Residue, then its C-alpha position, 0 to 999 in steps of 0.5 A: p627825451t620828450y616827444t609830442l605825438k598823435s595817439t590812437a587806440y585799438n581793440s584786440e580784434e582781428s579786424q583791427t590787428d591780424s590773425t593773433p589779436f591778443v598777442t603783441a609783436t614781442g609775444a606779450t599778451t595784450a593788456f592795459g599798460i601795453i602800448a604800440v608805436s608806429r614802425d617809424m618810431l621804433g628807432n626812437i622808442p624801441y620795444g621794452s621802452l617805458v613811456r609816460l603818457k600825458d593827455l593833451g586833448s583832441y589832436r586838432s583843437g586840444r579840447g578836453e585836455g586832461k580828461f583821461q589823465e587820472l586814468l593814465d596816471s593810475q597806470g604810471l608807466f606804459i611799456v612798448e610791446d607792439t607796433m601799429h598794424 
């Protein structure tokens, strides 16, 4: 399936996570290529799902579309290993 979702980024810091900032909900160590989904999306995109990301630009205007696509493509697929705090 294809989903169009708003995405954000976070850093592995206690202020943005919990007391174990470098450990995901599945016990994996955080790294580029590991992503989190909101808890309400876990039913559709469960832990272990492989996800391809496409840069559609800014949320409201779409400006900057593709700006980070080369970086996303260099990773290929991302794996869901975490949920949003």
